[in-house]
PAFIPA-497696 format. One record per residue (C-alpha): residue number from 1; residue in three letters; x, y, z. Coordinates in nm, 2 decimals. Example, Ala and Ser with C-alpha at 12.3 -4.5 7.8 and 13.67 -1.06 7.14 Angstrom:
+-----+---------+--------+--------+--------+
! num ! residuo !     px !     py !     pz !
+-----+---------+--------+--------+--------+
!   1 !     Ala !   1.23 !  -0.45 !   0.78 !
!   2 !     Ser !   1.37 !  -0.11 !   0.71 !
+-----+---------+--------+--------+--------+
end
This chain:
+-----+---------+--------+--------+--------+
! num ! residuo !     px !     py !     pz !
+-----+---------+--------+--------+--------+
!   1 !     Met !   0.00 !   0.00 !   0.00 !
!   2 !     Gly !   0.14 !   0.34 !  -0.09 !
!   3 !     Pro !   0.10 !   0.68 !   0.09 !
!   4 !     Val !  -0.24 !   0.77 !   0.22 !
!   5 !     Lys !  -0.39 !   1.12 !   0.20 !
!   6 !     Thr !  -0.60 !   1.24 !   0.50 !
!   7 !     Thr !  -0.72 !   1.56 !   0.65 !
!   8 !     Ile !  -0.68 !   1.66 !   1.01 !
!   9 !     Glu !  -0.77 !   1.95 !   1.21 !
!  10 !     Ile !  -0.51 !   2.10 !   1.45 !
!  11 !     Pro !  -0.50 !   2.43 !   1.65 !
!  12 !     Asp !  -0.38 !   2.73 !   1.45 !
!  13 !     Ala !  -0.09 !   2.79 !   1.69 !
!  14 !     Leu !   0.04 !   2.44 !   1.66 !
!  15 !     Phe !   0.01 !   2.45 !   1.29 !
!  16 !     Arg !   0.21 !   2.77 !   1.27 !
!  17 !     Lys !   0.47 !   2.63 !   1.50 !
!  18 !     Ala !   0.50 !   2.31 !   1.29 !
!  19 !     Lys !   0.52 !   2.51 !   0.97 !
!  20 !     Ser !   0.79 !   2.73 !   1.12 !
!  21 !     Gln !   0.99 !   2.44 !   1.25 !
!  22 !     Ala !   0.97 !   2.26 !   0.92 !
!  23 !     Ala !   1.10 !   2.57 !   0.74 !
!  24 !     Glu !   1.38 !   2.61 !   0.99 !
!  25 !     Arg !   1.48 !   2.25 !   0.92 !
!  26 !     Gly !   1.44 !   2.27 !   0.54 !
!  27 !     Gln !   1.17 !   2.00 !   0.56 !
!  28 !     Ser !   0.82 !   1.98 !   0.41 !
!  29 !     Leu !   0.54 !   1.99 !   0.65 !
!  30 !     Lys !   0.46 !   1.64 !   0.54 !
!  31 !     Asp !   0.80 !   1.52 !   0.64 !
!  32 !     Leu !   0.78 !   1.69 !   0.98 !
!  33 !     Phe !   0.44 !   1.54 !   1.06 !
!  34 !     Thr !   0.56 !   1.20 !   0.94 !
!  35 !     Glu !   0.87 !   1.21 !   1.15 !
!  36 !     Ala !   0.67 !   1.34 !   1.46 !
!  37 !     Leu !   0.41 !   1.06 !   1.42 !
!  38 !     Glu !   0.67 !   0.79 !   1.39 !
!  39 !     Glu !   0.85 !   0.92 !   1.71 !
!  40 !     Lys !   0.52 !   0.92 !   1.90 !
!  41 !     Leu !   0.43 !   0.57 !   1.78 !
!  42 !     Leu !   0.78 !   0.43 !   1.86 !
!  43 !     Ser !   0.79 !   0.58 !   2.22 !
!  44 !     Lys !   0.72 !   0.34 !   2.51 !
!  45 !     Pro !   0.42 !   0.41 !   2.72 !
!  46 !     Gly !   0.49 !   0.52 !   3.08 !
!  47 !     Lys !   0.83 !   0.64 !   2.98 !
!  48 !     Pro !   0.89 !   1.01 !   2.96 !
!  49 !     Arg !   0.92 !   1.14 !   2.60 !
!  50 !     Gln !   1.25 !   1.25 !   2.50 !
!  51 !     Thr !   1.11 !   1.58 !   2.39 !
!  52 !     Glu !   1.00 !   1.67 !   2.74 !
!  53 !     Pro !   1.22 !   1.90 !   2.93 !
!  54 !     Pro !   1.42 !   1.74 !   3.21 !
!  55 !     Trp !   1.21 !   1.92 !   3.49 !
!  56 !     Met !   0.90 !   1.74 !   3.37 !
!  57 !     Gln !   1.06 !   1.39 !   3.40 !
!  58 !     Gly !   1.07 !   1.43 !   3.78 !
!  59 !     Phe !   0.69 !   1.42 !   3.79 !
!  60 !     Gly !   0.66 !   1.04 !   3.74 !
!  61 !     Gly !   0.47 !   0.99 !   4.07 !
!  62 !     Leu !   0.22 !   1.27 !   3.97 !
!  63 !     Ser !   0.11 !   1.11 !   3.65 !
!  64 !     Arg !  -0.24 !   1.23 !   3.70 !
!  65 !     Leu !  -0.10 !   1.59 !   3.65 !
!  66 !     Arg !   0.09 !   1.49 !   3.33 !
!  67 !     Lys !  -0.17 !   1.66 !   3.10 !
!  68 !     Glu !  -0.16 !   1.98 !   3.31 !
!  69 !     Thr !   0.22 !   1.98 !   3.32 !
!  70 !     Ala !   0.23 !   1.93 !   2.94 !
!  71 !     Arg !  -0.02 !   2.22 !   2.90 !
!  72 !     Ile !   0.20 !   2.44 !   3.11 !
!  73 !     Gln !   0.50 !   2.35 !   2.91 !
!  74 !     Ala !   0.32 !   2.42 !   2.59 !
!  75 !     Arg !   0.22 !   2.76 !   2.71 !
!  76 !     Ile !   0.60 !   2.83 !   2.81 !
!  77 !     Asp !   0.71 !   2.71 !   2.46 !
!  78 !     Glu !   0.44 !   2.91 !   2.28 !
!  79 !     Thr !   0.54 !   3.23 !   2.47 !
!  80 !     Phe !   0.93 !   3.19 !   2.43 !
!  81 !     Asp !   0.92 !   3.06 !   2.07 !
!  82 !     Val !   0.78 !   3.38 !   1.94 !
!  83 !     Val !   1.01 !   3.55 !   1.71 !
!  84 !     Glu !   0.98 !   3.92 !   1.70 !
!  85 !     Pro !   0.97 !   4.10 !   1.36 !
!  86 !     Glu !   1.29 !   4.30 !   1.44 !
!  87 !     Asp !   1.47 !   3.97 !   1.52 !
!  88 !     Arg !   1.41 !   3.82 !   1.17 !
!  89 !     Thr !   1.68 !   3.87 !   0.93 !
+-----+---------+--------+--------+--------+
end
């Protein structure tokens, strides 16, 4: 079976971040999504993802808060990944 086309809906901010990262890496958006999905599917459940910052890995005993911790990290990333127009050259 060859490649499959599909349509997904993702939040605008996540799309912009993915598009920006793909451009920075010189990749197509398709390649970035494929790579990210492969990494997600290959990760072992219960083990902290390698993309998590080290401070999140210490919360293993608080797994019930994992979603909230990830939400906080996403907000931090979103805030600090903004490139101001004057910084673009």
